[in-house]
C-alpha angles and dihedrals in degrees: 000000000000115000090229091052091048092055091045090053093048089049090053093050091050089053090051091051094050095080093053089047091054089050088052090056090051092050088049090057092049088050091052091053092046092050091050092052091048091050090050091049091049092049090050088048092052093047090051091045091053090052096040099090094057097048126104140180117347093001089056091050094049092048090049090050092048091048090052092052092045090054092050091048092050093049091050093046090050090053092047089050089050092050096046090047092049087051091053091048091050092050089051088053088050090054096046094046089052089061095041093048092054095044093047089041087228123143103243091157096120098046090047090052093048092047089051092049092049090049090052093050090050090050092048090047088050093051093047090052089048091054090049090051091053090050089050090053093048091050090053092049092050092048089048090048092052090054095048120088112251114259119229118211 
């Protein structure tokens, strides 16, 4: 194979891999947001857990309800993180197989397509779970707001 043709083929492969790499950067940003939301939920859980022993009556019921919602939120966030991370790993496989397929001169077109479709499905599922977690958080805030006495300004 001509050296110029080899460089041209590698340049073409790199250009094919750029779109998935940008997708990986976007997934990284989503994972950063999810990790932040998980950290805030864990911090709130720990604060409530520290106060829990001294609570009685209505305050104890409110704390228990909030701990239940926080547990749901943390479970959903963990699932979303797992889905988005799986998506990123599958995209990495797509990029790697693109290079291997060309170097081995083997037609991996169908497996690459299926891996990319699976990666997109995992990303969609992760985003749906993220949306569900946000709705859980909003529901908890509304319930908390309904319990709080109204402030007069």
